[in-house]
TORKE-53037 format. One line per 5 residues: for each residue x, z, y of C-alpha. Coordinates in Angstrom, 2 decimals. Example, Ala and Ser with C-alpha at 12.3 -4.5 7.8 and 13.67 -1.06 7.14 Angstrom:
// residues 2
12.30,7.80,-4.50 ~ 13.67,7.14,-1.06 $
***
This chain:
// residues 389
34.03,-21.04,-21.46 ~ 37.44,-20.77,-19.81 ~ 39.57,-23.77,-18.94 ~ 43.33,-23.90,-19.29 ~ 44.90,-23.72,-15.85 $
48.50,-23.52,-14.75 ~ 49.60,-20.21,-13.20 ~ 50.01,-21.70,-9.74 ~ 46.43,-23.03,-9.88 ~ 45.09,-19.56,-10.61 $
47.15,-18.12,-7.75 ~ 45.90,-20.79,-5.35 ~ 42.25,-20.17,-6.29 ~ 42.58,-16.40,-5.87 ~ 44.37,-16.76,-2.52 $
41.75,-19.22,-1.25 ~ 38.97,-16.84,-2.32 ~ 40.70,-13.95,-0.54 ~ 41.10,-15.93,2.67 ~ 37.48,-17.03,2.43 $
36.31,-13.41,2.13 ~ 38.55,-12.32,5.02 ~ 37.03,-14.99,7.29 ~ 33.39,-14.89,6.11 ~ 32.92,-11.10,5.92 $
33.39,-10.33,9.65 ~ 31.04,-13.17,10.53 ~ 28.41,-11.94,8.08 ~ 28.74,-8.36,9.34 ~ 27.79,-9.53,12.82 $
24.27,-10.03,11.52 ~ 22.43,-6.69,11.44 ~ 18.83,-6.56,10.36 ~ 16.99,-4.81,13.21 ~ 14.42,-3.39,10.78 $
16.90,-1.75,8.39 ~ 19.79,-0.80,10.62 ~ 23.46,-1.62,10.70 ~ 24.41,0.24,7.50 ~ 22.03,-1.81,5.36 $
23.23,-5.01,7.00 ~ 26.86,-4.04,6.35 ~ 26.17,-3.32,2.67 ~ 24.31,-6.58,2.16 ~ 27.06,-8.59,3.89 $
29.80,-7.01,1.77 ~ 27.96,-7.46,-1.55 ~ 26.96,-11.07,-0.88 ~ 30.37,-12.11,0.48 ~ 32.30,-10.52,-2.39 $
30.05,-12.17,-4.98 ~ 30.49,-15.60,-3.41 ~ 34.25,-15.05,-3.07 ~ 34.40,-14.14,-6.77 ~ 32.51,-17.32,-7.65 $
34.96,-19.28,-5.52 ~ 37.93,-17.66,-7.28 ~ 36.81,-18.61,-10.81 ~ 35.19,-21.97,-10.03 ~ 37.95,-23.97,-11.80 $
38.77,-21.38,-14.47 ~ 35.15,-21.10,-15.62 ~ 32.61,-23.26,-13.73 ~ 29.75,-21.80,-15.78 ~ 30.56,-18.22,-14.79 $
31.06,-19.30,-11.19 ~ 27.60,-20.89,-11.16 ~ 26.05,-17.73,-12.59 ~ 27.80,-15.52,-10.02 ~ 26.68,-17.87,-7.21 $
23.06,-17.53,-8.34 ~ 23.51,-13.75,-8.50 ~ 24.78,-13.82,-4.91 ~ 21.76,-15.91,-3.87 ~ 19.39,-13.42,-5.49 $
21.19,-10.56,-3.75 ~ 20.96,-12.39,-0.41 ~ 17.23,-12.91,-0.79 ~ 16.75,-9.31,-1.96 ~ 18.51,-8.04,1.15 $
16.47,-10.44,3.27 ~ 19.52,-12.11,4.77 ~ 19.31,-15.62,6.26 ~ 21.76,-18.39,5.31 ~ 25.25,-17.66,6.64 $
28.89,-18.71,6.59 ~ 29.48,-17.25,3.12 ~ 26.98,-19.67,1.61 ~ 29.53,-22.48,2.07 ~ 31.09,-21.29,-1.21 $
28.02,-22.59,-3.06 ~ 29.05,-26.18,-2.29 ~ 32.48,-25.60,-3.86 ~ 30.87,-24.07,-6.95 ~ 28.51,-27.03,-7.43 $
31.45,-29.40,-7.02 ~ 33.38,-27.51,-9.73 ~ 30.46,-27.57,-12.18 ~ 30.34,-31.37,-11.95 ~ 34.10,-31.96,-11.90 $
35.36,-29.42,-14.47 ~ 32.38,-28.00,-16.34 ~ 31.30,-28.68,-19.90 ~ 28.44,-31.06,-20.55 ~ 25.94,-28.20,-20.39 $
27.41,-26.76,-17.18 ~ 27.52,-30.25,-15.72 ~ 23.74,-30.65,-16.05 ~ 23.07,-27.03,-15.06 ~ 24.87,-27.76,-11.80 $
22.72,-30.86,-11.33 ~ 19.53,-28.86,-11.90 ~ 20.79,-26.10,-9.61 ~ 21.13,-28.60,-6.76 ~ 17.39,-29.36,-6.85 $
16.27,-25.84,-7.71 ~ 18.48,-24.38,-4.98 ~ 16.98,-26.69,-2.38 ~ 13.46,-25.59,-3.40 ~ 14.41,-21.90,-3.41 $
16.02,-22.16,0.04 ~ 12.96,-23.90,1.47 ~ 10.47,-21.43,0.00 ~ 12.61,-18.45,1.01 ~ 12.88,-19.62,4.59 $
9.21,-20.63,4.76 ~ 7.81,-17.26,3.68 ~ 10.38,-15.25,5.64 ~ 10.44,-14.33,9.30 ~ 12.66,-17.28,10.30 $
10.13,-19.97,11.25 ~ 8.40,-17.77,13.74 ~ 7.50,-14.07,13.86 ~ 6.90,-13.76,10.11 ~ 3.74,-15.81,10.20 $
4.71,-17.66,6.98 ~ 3.74,-21.23,6.23 ~ 1.42,-22.91,8.70 ~ 0.56,-26.50,9.49 ~ 3.13,-26.41,12.25 $
5.91,-25.21,9.95 ~ 5.27,-27.70,7.11 ~ 7.31,-30.50,8.77 ~ 10.16,-28.04,9.30 ~ 9.94,-26.94,5.66 $
10.08,-30.54,4.46 ~ 13.09,-31.20,6.68 ~ 14.81,-28.11,5.30 ~ 14.02,-29.24,1.73 ~ 15.51,-32.69,2.32 $
18.56,-31.38,4.13 ~ 19.30,-28.66,1.57 ~ 18.76,-31.01,-1.35 ~ 20.99,-33.66,0.20 ~ 23.83,-31.19,0.95 $
23.74,-29.51,-2.47 ~ 23.39,-32.77,-4.40 ~ 26.16,-34.38,-2.36 ~ 28.59,-31.65,-3.43 ~ 27.60,-32.11,-7.06 $
27.88,-35.92,-6.81 ~ 31.39,-35.76,-5.39 ~ 32.38,-33.54,-8.30 ~ 30.79,-36.00,-10.75 ~ 32.85,-38.84,-9.27 $
36.01,-36.77,-9.61 ~ 35.04,-35.99,-13.21 ~ 34.68,-39.70,-13.96 ~ 38.07,-40.39,-12.40 ~ 39.71,-37.61,-14.43 $
38.12,-38.84,-17.66 ~ 39.26,-42.40,-16.96 ~ 42.80,-41.18,-16.32 ~ 42.81,-39.15,-19.55 ~ 41.47,-42.11,-21.52 $
44.13,-44.36,-20.04 ~ 46.87,-41.90,-20.95 ~ 45.47,-41.50,-24.45 ~ 45.38,-45.28,-24.85 ~ 48.97,-45.57,-23.64 $
50.07,-42.86,-26.09 ~ 48.22,-44.58,-28.93 ~ 49.80,-47.92,-28.07 ~ 53.27,-46.35,-27.89 ~ 52.74,-44.63,-31.25 $
51.55,-47.90,-32.77 ~ 54.66,-49.70,-31.52 ~ 56.90,-46.97,-32.95 ~ 55.04,-47.07,-36.27 ~ 55.33,-50.85,-36.47 $
59.05,-50.62,-35.77 ~ 59.50,-48.00,-38.48 ~ 57.54,-50.12,-40.95 ~ 59.71,-53.12,-40.09 ~ 62.89,-51.11,-40.59 $
61.58,-49.67,-43.87 ~ 60.75,-53.19,-45.05 ~ 64.23,-54.42,-44.12 ~ 65.79,-51.40,-45.83 ~ 63.88,-52.14,-49.02 $
64.89,-55.80,-48.97 ~ 68.57,-55.07,-48.34 ~ 68.95,-52.22,-50.84 ~ 66.85,-53.76,-53.62 ~ 68.63,-57.13,-53.45 $
72.12,-55.68,-53.19 ~ 71.61,-53.21,-56.05 ~ 70.17,-55.97,-58.24 ~ 73.26,-58.10,-57.63 ~ 75.59,-55.15,-58.22 $
73.85,-54.23,-61.49 ~ 73.97,-57.81,-62.76 ~ 77.65,-58.13,-61.85 ~ 78.50,-54.78,-63.43 ~ 76.78,-55.74,-66.69 $
78.64,-59.03,-66.76 ~ 81.97,-57.34,-66.05 ~ 81.40,-54.85,-68.86 ~ 80.86,-57.61,-71.42 ~ 83.74,-59.78,-70.16 $
86.32,-57.06,-69.65 ~ 87.56,-57.03,-73.25 ~ 88.01,-60.80,-73.56 ~ 88.96,-61.89,-70.05 ~ 90.22,-59.17,-67.66 $
90.47,-61.68,-64.80 ~ 86.69,-62.18,-64.89 ~ 86.23,-58.44,-64.60 ~ 88.55,-58.35,-61.60 ~ 86.66,-61.15,-59.83 $
83.35,-59.49,-60.64 ~ 84.51,-56.19,-59.19 ~ 85.54,-58.02,-56.01 ~ 82.04,-59.50,-55.77 ~ 80.51,-56.06,-56.30 $
82.73,-54.63,-53.56 ~ 81.79,-57.37,-51.10 ~ 78.08,-57.05,-51.85 ~ 78.17,-53.26,-51.52 ~ 80.08,-53.39,-48.23 $
77.64,-55.90,-46.78 ~ 74.68,-53.80,-47.88 ~ 76.29,-50.66,-46.45 ~ 76.77,-52.36,-43.07 ~ 73.13,-53.52,-43.05 $
71.89,-50.04,-43.98 ~ 73.99,-48.43,-41.25 ~ 72.56,-50.87,-38.70 ~ 69.00,-50.12,-39.83 ~ 69.59,-46.36,-39.71 $
71.00,-46.70,-36.21 ~ 67.86,-48.51,-35.12 ~ 65.78,-45.79,-36.77 ~ 67.59,-42.99,-34.91 ~ 67.70,-44.61,-31.50 $
65.36,-46.72,-29.38 ~ 67.42,-49.81,-28.80 ~ 67.27,-53.56,-29.17 ~ 66.99,-55.07,-32.64 ~ 70.20,-55.91,-34.41 $
71.05,-59.42,-35.60 ~ 68.53,-60.71,-38.13 ~ 69.16,-63.17,-40.98 ~ 68.53,-66.86,-40.31 ~ 68.48,-70.04,-42.39 $
72.26,-70.22,-42.02 ~ 72.51,-67.05,-44.15 ~ 70.63,-68.56,-47.09 ~ 73.76,-70.09,-48.61 ~ 75.40,-66.65,-48.76 $
72.26,-65.31,-50.42 ~ 72.29,-68.11,-52.97 ~ 75.98,-67.47,-53.62 ~ 75.33,-63.80,-54.34 ~ 72.60,-64.65,-56.83 $
74.72,-67.29,-58.54 ~ 77.64,-64.86,-58.70 ~ 75.38,-62.53,-60.65 ~ 75.17,-65.18,-63.37 ~ 71.84,-66.73,-62.48 $
71.29,-70.47,-62.86 ~ 69.83,-70.98,-59.39 ~ 68.44,-74.40,-58.54 ~ 67.51,-75.00,-54.90 ~ 65.55,-78.00,-53.70 $
64.93,-78.49,-49.96 ~ 62.73,-81.54,-49.29 ~ 62.12,-82.27,-46.51 ~ 64.71,-80.40,-44.53 ~ 63.76,-78.80,-41.18 $
63.75,-81.38,-38.41 ~ 64.80,-78.84,-35.77 ~ 65.41,-75.14,-35.31 ~ 62.36,-73.20,-36.65 ~ 61.25,-70.06,-34.77 $
63.36,-66.96,-35.44 ~ 60.39,-65.08,-36.92 ~ 59.79,-67.82,-39.47 ~ 63.48,-67.97,-40.39 ~ 63.51,-64.20,-40.95 $
60.33,-64.34,-43.03 ~ 61.70,-67.18,-45.22 ~ 64.98,-65.31,-45.75 ~ 63.34,-61.99,-46.65 ~ 60.76,-63.59,-48.96 $
63.49,-65.52,-50.79 ~ 65.65,-62.40,-50.94 ~ 62.88,-60.33,-52.53 ~ 61.75,-63.12,-54.87 ~ 65.32,-63.68,-56.11 $
65.77,-59.91,-56.50 ~ 62.68,-59.82,-58.70 ~ 64.08,-62.74,-60.70 ~ 67.30,-60.78,-61.28 ~ 65.45,-57.64,-62.32 $
62.59,-59.10,-64.35 ~ 63.84,-62.58,-65.28 ~ 64.63,-63.77,-68.80 ~ 68.08,-65.03,-67.82 ~ 66.95,-68.63,-67.55 $
66.98,-70.91,-64.56 ~ 65.44,-69.81,-61.26 ~ 63.95,-72.63,-59.21 ~ 63.60,-72.50,-55.42 ~ 61.69,-75.18,-53.54 $
61.45,-75.42,-49.76 ~ 59.43,-78.08,-47.96 ~ 59.80,-78.04,-44.18 ~ 56.76,-80.01,-43.11 ~ 56.07,-80.64,-39.39 $
53.55,-77.80,-39.12 ~ 54.26,-75.54,-42.10 ~ 56.98,-74.56,-44.49 ~ 56.00,-74.36,-48.14 ~ 58.11,-72.00,-50.25 $
58.07,-71.58,-54.02 ~ 60.23,-69.47,-56.33 ~ 59.71,-69.61,-60.09 ~ 61.49,-67.88,-62.96 ~ 60.91,-66.96,-66.56 $
59.85,-63.38,-67.30 ~ 61.59,-61.29,-69.94 ~ 59.25,-60.06,-72.67 ~ 60.36,-56.46,-72.13 ~ 59.71,-56.59,-68.36 $
56.31,-57.05,-66.88 ~ 55.79,-59.24,-63.82 ~ 56.22,-57.36,-60.52 ~ 52.82,-58.37,-59.20 ~ 51.82,-54.83,-58.21 $
55.21,-53.67,-56.93 ~ 56.22,-52.81,-53.40 ~ 58.38,-55.93,-53.24 ~ 55.39,-58.26,-53.61 ~ 53.47,-56.24,-51.04 $
56.43,-56.52,-48.66 ~ 56.65,-60.29,-49.17 ~ 52.94,-60.66,-48.46 ~ 53.30,-58.59,-45.28 ~ 56.23,-60.74,-44.21 $
54.12,-63.86,-44.57 ~ 51.14,-62.33,-42.76 ~ 53.30,-61.24,-39.82 ~ 53.96,-64.88,-38.95 ~ 50.40,-66.00,-39.68 $
51.03,-67.29,-43.19 ~ 49.94,-66.40,-46.70 ~ 51.65,-65.57,-49.98 ~ 50.58,-65.49,-53.60 ~ 52.58,-64.06,-56.50 $
51.34,-64.23,-60.07 ~ 52.34,-65.02,-63.63 ~ 51.71,-68.59,-64.76 ~ 52.17,-68.68,-68.48 ~ 55.69,-67.50,-69.27 $
56.85,-67.84,-65.68 ~ 56.36,-65.77,-62.57 ~ 55.81,-67.85,-59.45 ~ 55.86,-66.84,-55.79 ~ 54.27,-69.30,-53.36 $
54.19,-68.89,-49.59 ~ 52.90,-71.06,-46.78 ~ 54.11,-70.23,-43.27 ~ 53.14,-71.98,-40.02 ~ 56.15,-73.01,-37.98 $
54.58,-74.77,-34.99 ~ 56.91,-76.99,-33.05 ~ 60.58,-76.63,-34.03 ~ 63.02,-76.46,-31.15 $
***
């Protein structure tokens, strides 16, 4: 029933209503009904003006109440037998408010009041003593009554229509702001998902390498301490690199800033070296090689898919050879990673890593399939690359 208004809006509405009453009341008092005397005319002017001023004061706070008070003022005016006056101007502001700020019900009540008010005004004036010596409706007054009906209906409906146009403008502005907020939230959510995906790829791969190196160092420490020393150096390098990547991702998560440097095809050799250092027999076949520089998004997708697939091979593999095949065709790059699966470890087909790889492929318009084929687990991806630069 009541709308939420700012304090200054309430103050403005009350001040406007007070000024309206201060101006309209003296003008209304000037009219004194000769049949009832000045005292009756003064009372009727005060009651009607104060009611319309009250409706004017609450027109934005509660358009429904303002409309009800305006009708109460109209009934009081007709009961006192007063003709239309300056105070009736407030009715136009009330009808405007019902259309611009009212609820759906108040909106249509204001519309109906525009027509009903025009009819009431016409009938009231026609049967009163204002068309000529109280003679009521005659053939000579019918044209005047019709003119009054048209004029009153046009004035009242015009006020309501202007409010309806303002209402449409306000709704459009609110919808536009809501759409902008939704788009901004979607961008933020996409960025957080991207960072979470990168965090998963970095941490999962680095920990897999560290675990494999640590297991190897534990077995080799007793027989060849130098191997343990080299392995610990590899673990240190891998952990430091992962820590730097995690810090960069956390910085992006805390602040709105440009993306940090992303992996490219040039970083694949370092990735292969990490996997081989973990004791994996990694076999890489690139045929044909890229004829130019693929788009950055495709390079990132290829790197992250290979990183996750090799991480899964480290975690779930049987220790045998891991085969990587890359075919950089003119329009698409075909990627395949295959490895044996340890009997004690199930294939990671339902894990978050496979979901992340599939999302990576879909982001660049490609597709990815990951499934067990006999004793091997195979990841296949097909990514469009367009024209290489």
